[in-house]
Structures are given as C-alpha cells and as structure tokens.
MMTF fields as JSON, N, C-alpha, C and O atoms, coordinates in Angstrom:
{
  "mmtfVersion": "1.0.0",
  "mmtfProducer": "UNKNOWN",
  "numBonds": 371,
  "numAtoms": 372,
  "numGroups": 93,
  "numChains": 1,
  "numModels": 1,
  "chainsPerModel": [1],
  "groupsPerChain": [93],
  "chainIdList": ["A"],
  "bondAtomList": [4, 2, 8, 6, 12, 10, 16, 14, 20, 18, 24, 22, 28, 26, 32, 30, 36, 34, 40, 38, 44, 42, 48, 46, 52, 50, 56, 54, 60, 58, 64, 62, 68, 66, 72, 70, 76, 74, 80, 78, 84, 82, 88, 86, 92, 90, 96, 94, 100, 98, 104, 102, 108, 106, 112, 110, 116, 114, 120, 118, 124, 122, 128, 126, 132, 130, 136, 134, 140, 138, 144, 142, 148, 146, 152, 150, 156, 154, 160, 158, 164, 162, 168, 166, 172, 170, 176, 174, 180, 178, 184, 182, 188, 186, 192, 190, 196, 194, 200, 198, 204, 202, 208, 206, 212, 210, 216, 214, 220, 218, 224, 222, 228, 226, 232, 230, 236, 234, 240, 238, 244, 242, 248, 246, 252, 250, 256, 254, 260, 258, 264, 262, 268, 266, 272, 270, 276, 274, 280, 278, 284, 282, 288, 286, 292, 290, 296, 294, 300, 298, 304, 302, 308, 306, 312, 310, 316, 314, 320, 318, 324, 322, 328, 326, 332, 330, 336, 334, 340, 338, 344, 342, 348, 346, 352, 350, 356, 354, 360, 358, 364, 362, 368, 366],
  "bondOrderList": [1, 1, 1, 1, 1, 1, 1, 1, 1, 1, 1, 1, 1, 1, 1, 1, 1, 1, 1, 1, 1, 1, 1, 1, 1, 1, 1, 1, 1, 1, 1, 1, 1, 1, 1, 1, 1, 1, 1, 1, 1, 1, 1, 1, 1, 1, 1, 1, 1, 1, 1, 1, 1, 1, 1, 1, 1, 1, 1, 1, 1, 1, 1, 1, 1, 1, 1, 1, 1, 1, 1, 1, 1, 1, 1, 1, 1, 1, 1, 1, 1, 1, 1, 1, 1, 1, 1, 1, 1, 1, 1, 1],
  "groupList": [{"groupName": "PRO", "atomNameList": ["N", "CA", "C", "O"], "elementList": ["N", "C", "C", "O"], "formalChargeList": [0, 0, 0, 0], "bondAtomList": [1, 0, 2, 1, 3, 2], "bondOrderList": [1, 1, 2], "singleLetterCode": "P", "chemCompType": "L-PEPTIDE LINKING"}, {"groupName": "GLN", "atomNameList": ["N", "CA", "C", "O"], "elementList": ["N", "C", "C", "O"], "formalChargeList": [0, 0, 0, 0], "bondAtomList": [1, 0, 2, 1, 3, 2], "bondOrderList": [1, 1, 2], "singleLetterCode": "Q", "chemCompType": "L-PEPTIDE LINKING"}, {"groupName": "HIS", "atomNameList": ["N", "CA", "C", "O"], "elementList": ["N", "C", "C", "O"], "formalChargeList": [0, 0, 0, 0], "bondAtomList": [1, 0, 2, 1, 3, 2], "bondOrderList": [1, 1, 2], "singleLetterCode": "H", "chemCompType": "L-PEPTIDE LINKING"}, {"groupName": "LYS", "atomNameList": ["N", "CA", "C", "O"], "elementList": ["N", "C", "C", "O"], "formalChargeList": [0, 0, 0, 0], "bondAtomList": [1, 0, 2, 1, 3, 2], "bondOrderList": [1, 1, 2], "singleLetterCode": "K", "chemCompType": "L-PEPTIDE LINKING"}, {"groupName": "THR", "atomNameList": ["N", "CA", "C", "O"], "elementList": ["N", "C", "C", "O"], "formalChargeList": [0, 0, 0, 0], "bondAtomList": [1, 0, 2, 1, 3, 2], "bondOrderList": [1, 1, 2], "singleLetterCode": "T", "chemCompType": "L-PEPTIDE LINKING"}, {"groupName": "MET", "atomNameList": ["N", "CA", "C", "O"], "elementList": ["N", "C", "C", "O"], "formalChargeList": [0, 0, 0, 0], "bondAtomList": [1, 0, 2, 1, 3, 2], "bondOrderList": [1, 1, 2], "singleLetterCode": "M", "chemCompType": "L-PEPTIDE LINKING"}, {"groupName": "ALA", "atomNameList": ["N", "CA", "C", "O"], "elementList": ["N", "C", "C", "O"], "formalChargeList": [0, 0, 0, 0], "bondAtomList": [1, 0, 2, 1, 3, 2], "bondOrderList": [1, 1, 2], "singleLetterCode": "A", "chemCompType": "L-PEPTIDE LINKING"}, {"groupName": "ASN", "atomNameList": ["N", "CA", "C", "O"], "elementList": ["N", "C", "C", "O"], "formalChargeList": [0, 0, 0, 0], "bondAtomList": [1, 0, 2, 1, 3, 2], "bondOrderList": [1, 1, 2], "singleLetterCode": "N", "chemCompType": "L-PEPTIDE LINKING"}, {"groupName": "VAL", "atomNameList": ["N", "CA", "C", "O"], "elementList": ["N", "C", "C", "O"], "formalChargeList": [0, 0, 0, 0], "bondAtomList": [1, 0, 2, 1, 3, 2], "bondOrderList": [1, 1, 2], "singleLetterCode": "V", "chemCompType": "L-PEPTIDE LINKING"}, {"groupName": "LEU", "atomNameList": ["N", "CA", "C", "O"], "elementList": ["N", "C", "C", "O"], "formalChargeList": [0, 0, 0, 0], "bondAtomList": [1, 0, 2, 1, 3, 2], "bondOrderList": [1, 1, 2], "singleLetterCode": "L", "chemCompType": "L-PEPTIDE LINKING"}, {"groupName": "ASP", "atomNameList": ["N", "CA", "C", "O"], "elementList": ["N", "C", "C", "O"], "formalChargeList": [0, 0, 0, 0], "bondAtomList": [1, 0, 2, 1, 3, 2], "bondOrderList": [1, 1, 2], "singleLetterCode": "D", "chemCompType": "L-PEPTIDE LINKING"}, {"groupName": "SER", "atomNameList": ["N", "CA", "C", "O"], "elementList": ["N", "C", "C", "O"], "formalChargeList": [0, 0, 0, 0], "bondAtomList": [1, 0, 2, 1, 3, 2], "bondOrderList": [1, 1, 2], "singleLetterCode": "S", "chemCompType": "L-PEPTIDE LINKING"}, {"groupName": "TYR", "atomNameList": ["N", "CA", "C", "O"], "elementList": ["N", "C", "C", "O"], "formalChargeList": [0, 0, 0, 0], "bondAtomList": [1, 0, 2, 1, 3, 2], "bondOrderList": [1, 1, 2], "singleLetterCode": "Y", "chemCompType": "L-PEPTIDE LINKING"}, {"groupName": "ILE", "atomNameList": ["N", "CA", "C", "O"], "elementList": ["N", "C", "C", "O"], "formalChargeList": [0, 0, 0, 0], "bondAtomList": [1, 0, 2, 1, 3, 2], "bondOrderList": [1, 1, 2], "singleLetterCode": "I", "chemCompType": "L-PEPTIDE LINKING"}, {"groupName": "GLU", "atomNameList": ["N", "CA", "C", "O"], "elementList": ["N", "C", "C", "O"], "formalChargeList": [0, 0, 0, 0], "bondAtomList": [1, 0, 2, 1, 3, 2], "bondOrderList": [1, 1, 2], "singleLetterCode": "E", "chemCompType": "L-PEPTIDE LINKING"}, {"groupName": "ARG", "atomNameList": ["N", "CA", "C", "O"], "elementList": ["N", "C", "C", "O"], "formalChargeList": [0, 0, 0, 0], "bondAtomList": [1, 0, 2, 1, 3, 2], "bondOrderList": [1, 1, 2], "singleLetterCode": "R", "chemCompType": "L-PEPTIDE LINKING"}, {"groupName": "PHE", "atomNameList": ["N", "CA", "C", "O"], "elementList": ["N", "C", "C", "O"], "formalChargeList": [0, 0, 0, 0], "bondAtomList": [1, 0, 2, 1, 3, 2], "bondOrderList": [1, 1, 2], "singleLetterCode": "F", "chemCompType": "L-PEPTIDE LINKING"}, {"groupName": "GLY", "atomNameList": ["N", "CA", "C", "O"], "elementList": ["N", "C", "C", "O"], "formalChargeList": [0, 0, 0, 0], "bondAtomList": [1, 0, 2, 1, 3, 2], "bondOrderList": [1, 1, 2], "singleLetterCode": "G", "chemCompType": "PEPTIDE LINKING"}],
  "groupTypeList": [0, 1, 1, 2, 3, 0, 4, 5, 6, 7, 3, 5, 4, 8, 9, 10, 11, 9, 0, 12, 13, 10, 11, 13, 2, 14, 10, 12, 14, 1, 12, 6, 6, 11, 9, 13, 14, 14, 14, 5, 14, 15, 11, 4, 0, 14, 0, 11, 16, 17, 9, 1, 0, 9, 0, 0, 13, 1, 16, 15, 11, 0, 9, 9, 14, 15, 6, 12, 1, 15, 13, 8, 6, 17, 10, 4, 14, 0, 6, 6, 11, 17, 11, 12, 3, 8, 8, 9, 1, 0, 0, 1, 14],
  "groupIdList": [1, 2, 3, 4, 5, 6, 7, 8, 9, 10, 11, 12, 13, 14, 15, 16, 17, 18, 19, 20, 21, 22, 23, 24, 25, 26, 27, 28, 29, 30, 31, 32, 33, 34, 35, 36, 37, 38, 39, 40, 41, 42, 43, 44, 45, 46, 47, 48, 49, 50, 51, 52, 53, 54, 55, 56, 57, 58, 59, 60, 61, 62, 63, 64, 65, 66, 67, 68, 69, 70, 71, 72, 73, 74, 75, 76, 77, 78, 79, 80, 81, 82, 83, 84, 85, 86, 87, 88, 89, 90, 91, 92, 93],
  "secStructList": [7, 7, 7, 7, 7, 7, 7, 1, 6, 6, 7, 7, 7, 7, 7, 7, 7, 7, 7, 7, 7, 7, 7, 7, 7, 6, 6, 2, 2, 2, 2, 2, 2, 2, 2, 2, 2, 2, 2, 2, 2, 2, 1, 7, 1, 1, 7, 1, 1, 7, 7, 7, 7, 7, 7, 7, 7, 7, 7, 1, 1, 2, 2, 2, 2, 2, 2, 2, 2, 2, 2, 2, 6, 6, 7, 7, 1, 7, 7, 7, 6, 6, 4, 4, 4, 7, 7, 7, 7, 7, 7, 7, 7],
  "xCoordList": [12.415, 12.335, 10.991, 10.396, 10.547, 9.266, 9.463, 10.384, 8.61, 8.715, 7.756, 6.616, 8.262, 7.382, 6.764, 7.443, 5.498, 4.817, 5.052, 5.011, 5.3, 5.528, 4.254, 3.152, 4.436, 3.305, 3.702, 4.847, 2.767, 3.065, 4.033, 4.779, 4.061, 4.928, 6.402, 7.275, 6.697, 8.083, 8.55, 9.644, 7.753, 8.206, 8.654, 8.015, 9.77, 10.241, 10.507, 11.07, 10.085, 10.292, 11.338, 11.203, 12.312, 13.398, 13.328, 13.428, 13.156, 13.137, 14.519, 14.955, 15.133, 16.423, 16.444, 16.265, 16.658, 16.675, 17.683, 18.001, 18.155, 19.04, 18.292, 17.445, 18.603, 17.936, 18.423, 19.563, 17.584, 17.941, 17.182, 16.177, 17.671, 16.965, 16.642, 17.519, 15.379, 14.992, 15.561, 15.615, 15.981, 16.43, 15.164, 14.146, 15.295, 14.121, 14.419, 15.46, 13.468, 13.628, 13.692, 12.987, 14.497, 14.692, 13.395, 13.305, 12.415, 11.21, 10.106, 8.961, 10.443, 9.489, 8.807, 7.584, 9.576, 9.038, 8.019, 6.951, 8.363, 7.416, 6.185, 5.074, 6.349, 5.181, 4.278, 3.059, 4.88, 4.098, 3.32, 2.164, 3.997, 3.342, 2.195, 1.181, 2.375, 1.272, 0.054, -1.088, 0.31, -0.774, -1.548, -2.776, -0.774, -1.402, -2.223, -3.328, -1.687, -2.383, -3.702, -4.738, -3.641, -4.859, -5.909, -7.098, -5.466, -6.419, -7.008, -8.203, -6.21, -6.674, -7.73, -8.728, -7.536, -8.455, -9.798, -10.846, -9.754, -10.973, -11.735, -12.951, -11.039, -11.713, -12.511, -12.268, -13.461, -14.275, -13.56, -12.914, -13.644, -12.964, -13.586, -12.905, -14.835, -15.554, -15.657, -15.882, -15.496, -15.747, -17.19, -18.104, -17.391, -18.696, -19.331, -20.287, -18.788, -19.335, -20.148, -20.24, -20.728, -21.715, -21.189, -21.943, -19.968, -19.452, -20.069, -20.133, -20.483, -21.032, -19.914, -18.98, -19.954, -18.93, -18.997, -20.052, -17.763, -17.704, -18.239, -18.094, -18.871, -19.424, -18.272, -17.157, -18.515, -17.432, -16.878, -17.603, -15.631, -14.978, -15.453, -15.461, -15.846, -16.235, -15.039, -14.751, -14.359, -13.179, -13.567, -14.515, -12.876, -13.187, -12.644, -13.094, -11.665, -11.123, -10.604, -10.272, -10.556, -9.977, -8.484, -7.997, -7.786, -6.376, -6.245, -5.437, -7.078, -7.016, -7.427, -6.858, -8.396, -8.82, -7.688, -7.432, -7.005, -5.896, -4.775, -4.17, -4.502, -3.43, -3.801, -2.959, -5.077, -5.514, -5.416, -4.934, -5.851, -5.837, -4.357, -4.061, -3.457, -2.034, -1.469, -0.702, -1.863, -1.34, -1.953, -1.255, -3.242, -3.892, -3.232, -3.096, -2.804, -2.206, -0.774, -0.136, -0.27, 1.076, 2.161, 3.307, 1.853, 2.861, 2.974, 2.125, 3.987, 4.08, 4.991, 5.182, 5.554, 6.407, 5.471, 4.44, 5.874, 5.043, 5.031, 6.011, 3.928, 3.774, 4.695, 4.853, 5.286, 6.214, 5.479, 6.098, 4.165, 3.413, 3.495, 3.441, 3.626, 3.714, 5.114, 5.328, 6.121, 7.481, 7.983, 8.939, 7.316, 7.72, 7.327, 7.815, 6.468, 5.95, 7.029, 6.961, 7.99, 9.013, 10.301, 10.902, 10.686, 11.87, 12.723, 12.302, 13.947, 14.798, 15.743, 16.34, 15.877, 16.779, 18.115, 18.166, 19.225, 20.507, 20.618, 20.009, 21.368, 21.508, 22.176, 23.105, 21.644, 22.17, 23.249, 23.086, 24.314, 25.414, 25.317, 26.166],
  "yCoordList": [-62.97, -61.528, -60.988, -61.416, -60.013, -59.354, -58.267, -57.458, -58.244, -57.269, -56.072, -56.252, -54.884, -53.697, -53.262, -53.177, -52.999, -52.503, -51.0, -50.312, -50.472, -48.994, -48.248, -48.6, -47.224, -46.35, -44.916, -44.659, -44.002, -42.609, -42.074, -41.143, -42.605, -42.083, -42.413, -41.632, -43.528, -43.833, -43.615, -44.051, -42.962, -42.581, -41.104, -40.264, -40.849, -39.442, -39.058, -39.819, -37.884, -37.336, -36.232, -35.287, -36.345, -35.32, -34.585, -35.193, -33.289, -32.499, -31.797, -31.096, -32.014, -31.421, -30.623, -31.181, -29.326, -28.527, -27.376, -26.958, -26.901, -25.804, -24.515, -24.56, -23.389, -22.149, -21.763, -22.054, -21.121, -20.652, -19.381, -19.072, -18.648, -17.442, -17.597, -17.872, -17.414, -17.431, -16.193, -15.107, -16.403, -15.19, -14.389, -14.912, -13.149, -12.257, -11.326, -10.674, -11.319, -10.511, -9.021, -8.617, -8.232, -6.854, -6.044, -5.03, -6.405, -5.678, -6.183, -5.741, -7.08, -7.716, -6.687, -6.706, -5.808, -4.815, -3.924, -3.631, -3.507, -2.652, -3.453, -2.928, -4.708, -5.568, -5.721, -5.576, -6.014, -6.202, -4.858, -4.88, -3.766, -2.486, -2.194, -1.614, -2.61, -2.398, -3.28, -2.874, -4.488, -5.358, -4.768, -4.826, -4.196, -3.558, -2.382, -2.18, -1.574, -0.353, -0.757, -0.124, -1.811, -2.247, -2.712, -2.441, -3.413, -3.928, -2.68, -2.654, -1.708, -0.505, 0.212, 0.678, 0.309, 0.925, 0.216, 0.853, -1.142, -1.907, -1.955, -2.147, -1.781, -1.881, -0.661, 0.402, -0.791, 0.407, 1.112, 0.465, 2.446, 3.229, 3.051, 3.198, 2.744, 2.545, 1.101, 0.287, 0.734, -0.695, -1.061, -0.266, -2.252, -2.658, -3.636, -4.331, -3.686, -4.644, -4.008, -4.558, -2.864, -2.297, -1.415, -1.168, -0.952, -0.113, 1.303, 1.884, 1.785, 3.158, 4.133, 3.709, 5.336, 6.321, 6.477, 6.41, 6.697, 6.872, 8.222, 9.207, 8.272, 9.569, 10.454, 9.969, 11.794, 12.673, 12.32, 11.814, 12.585, 12.281, 13.234, 14.445, 12.73, 13.515, 13.531, 12.532, 14.659, 14.686, 15.004, 15.756, 14.465, 14.668, 15.983, 16.491, 16.534, 17.832, 18.587, 17.992, 19.946, 20.717, 20.373, 20.5, 19.961, 19.625, 18.431, 18.459, 17.391, 16.225, 16.638, 16.142, 17.528, 17.923, 18.663, 18.441, 19.568, 20.337, 19.37, 19.52, 18.391, 17.411, 16.671, 16.48, 16.235, 15.482, 16.37, 15.916, 17.61, 18.524, 18.758, 18.866, 18.83, 19.072, 17.873, 18.02, 16.673, 15.462, 15.331, 14.978, 15.614, 15.558, 16.517, 16.226, 17.685, 18.691, 18.321, 19.025, 17.199, 16.742, 17.043, 16.65, 17.718, 18.059, 16.9, 16.757, 16.061, 14.876, 15.084, 14.158, 16.265, 16.573, 16.779, 17.445, 16.176, 16.424, 17.891, 18.609, 18.314, 19.721, 19.935, 19.058, 21.135, 21.412, 21.844, 22.042, 22.001, 22.458, 21.357, 20.151, 21.876, 20.953, 20.653, 20.093, 21.004, 20.67, 21.553, 21.211, 22.687, 23.57, 23.011, 23.493, 22.014, 21.544, 20.778, 20.715, 20.212, 19.42, 20.3, 20.565, 20.728, 21.517, 20.787, 20.578, 20.39, 19.747, 20.746, 21.575, 20.674, 21.521, 20.808, 19.581, 21.594, 20.944, 20.356, 20.87, 19.298, 18.682, 19.628, 20.369, 19.558, 20.445, 19.66, 18.483, 20.357, 19.691, 19.858, 19.356],
  "zCoordList": [16.119, 16.471, 16.024, 15.035, 16.821, 16.582, 15.513, 15.621, 14.487, 13.478, 13.764, 14.192, 13.511, 13.761, 12.429, 11.407, 12.471, 11.32, 11.229, 12.249, 10.024, 9.889, 10.271, 9.851, 11.068, 11.46, 11.102, 10.73, 11.215, 10.949, 11.995, 11.691, 13.195, 14.27, 13.99, 14.368, 13.35, 13.15, 11.692, 11.332, 10.869, 9.532, 9.622, 10.255, 8.963, 8.96, 7.492, 6.704, 7.191, 5.859, 5.927, 6.705, 5.164, 5.137, 3.805, 2.739, 3.881, 2.652, 2.56, 3.473, 1.478, 1.282, 0.008, -1.074, 0.111, -1.121, -0.94, 0.173, -2.073, -2.066, -2.491, -3.383, -1.86, -2.287, -3.67, -4.032, -4.434, -5.714, -6.019, -5.379, -7.002, -7.357, -8.863, -9.682, -9.181, -10.596, -11.258, -10.681, -12.49, -13.231, -13.563, -14.015, -13.319, -13.512, -14.739, -14.831, -15.626, -16.812, -16.398, -15.473, -17.046, -16.693, -16.777, -16.085, -17.548, -17.62, -16.662, -16.754, -15.771, -14.905, -13.995, -13.849, -13.397, -12.452, -13.158, -12.619, -14.354, -15.149, -15.485, -15.419, -15.843, -16.214, -14.96, -15.057, -13.791, -12.594, -12.236, -11.815, -12.423, -12.134, -13.081, -12.696, -14.334, -15.289, -14.953, -15.166, -14.426, -14.004, -12.833, -12.767, -11.912, -10.73, -11.148, -10.645, -12.091, -12.572, -13.278, -13.078, -14.099, -14.751, -13.758, -13.927, -12.722, -11.711, -10.961, -10.668, -10.67, -9.96, -10.792, -10.243, -12.072, -12.994, -13.057, -13.163, -12.99, -13.071, -11.761, -11.767, -10.617, -9.325, -9.03, -9.602, -8.147, -7.747, -6.656, -5.832, -6.605, -5.597, -4.211, -3.196, -4.177, -2.89, -2.572, -3.468, -1.284, -0.957, -1.294, -1.074, -1.823, -2.2, -1.231, -1.574, -0.005, 0.939, 2.064, 3.161, 1.786, 2.664, 3.835, 4.776, 3.804, 4.886, 4.761, 3.678, 5.832, 5.909, 6.304, 6.985, 5.94, 6.4, 7.903, 8.535, 8.455, 9.891, 10.309, 9.584, 11.497, 11.991, 12.346, 12.538, 12.443, 12.862, 14.25, 15.107, 14.45, 15.692, 16.77, 16.553, 17.91, 19.091, 20.058, 20.716, 20.131, 21.034, 22.467, 22.691, 23.415, 24.828, 25.348, 26.375, 24.625, 25.091, 23.833, 22.807, 23.981, 22.87, 22.646, 21.523, 23.643, 23.499, 22.495, 21.566, 22.734, 21.809, 20.393, 19.42, 20.269, 18.937, 18.217, 17.034, 18.979, 18.335, 17.942, 16.881, 18.783, 18.483, 17.233, 16.356, 17.122, 15.921, 14.698, 13.66, 14.774, 13.612, 13.181, 11.991, 14.163, 13.86, 13.114, 12.162, 13.565, 12.856, 11.444, 10.494, 11.322, 10.002, 9.069, 7.881, 9.579, 8.716, 8.326, 7.543, 8.883, 8.515, 9.516, 9.302, 10.59, 11.571, 12.525, 13.405, 12.392, 13.229, 14.427, 15.215, 14.584, 15.728, 16.937, 16.842, 18.086, 19.275, 19.64, 19.442, 20.164, 20.576, 21.808, 22.657, 21.856, 23.001, 24.226, 25.271, 24.144, 25.335, 26.451, 26.207, 27.649, 28.792, 29.19, 30.265, 28.355, 28.707, 29.862, 30.558, 30.039, 31.161, 32.483, 33.505, 32.535, 33.846, 34.62, 35.848, 33.959, 34.658, 34.671, 33.629, 35.862, 36.031, 37.041, 38.179, 36.63, 37.553, 38.199, 37.511, 39.466, 40.228, 40.307, 40.395, 40.277, 40.497, 41.849, 42.788, 42.004, 43.338, 44.332, 44.014, 45.563, 46.576, 47.386, 47.707, 47.682, 48.416, 49.87, 50.607]
}
C-alpha cells in the first residue's frame, strides 16, 4: 500500500475551549477610569501630527447655513418648513 506523507492540506487543527469570565475586582472600573484620567492629563490637547485648523464652512445657500446653525445649537429636530408643499386630497368617488 502507498503511504501518504502528511502535508499542510490534510492536517486539521481543532481548537476546543469553553467560555469563561474572569472574576473582576469590584474596584476595577474605578481603577480603569483613573488610568484613563492620568493618560488624558499627560496627553496634549492639540494633535501633534501637523493638522491645520479647518477653514470656515462656505454654504451654498442660506437654508443650509440656517440648518447647520440650528444643529450646532443643539436643535436636532428637523425644521417643519416645507411640510406645507405636500397636500394630499381625499380620493374622489
């Protein structure tokens, strides 16, 4: 009988593991938050990789500028203007 040499194509690796949860110390979240806070204090507030400030936005229309200003001010509800343009008539019998 002809013997086959093992190759990468006919070798199979089976990984078998059970999920588990490490026990987390009750102060872990506070510890992680303190590490993040320390890093934020050490980091520079400005990016140090040469980005220049963006130029002012040039709007194509006053409508777009007003919508942008409304969103910047925190009003995320769509403006009601324009809703009057669509008027549905009841079906005629």
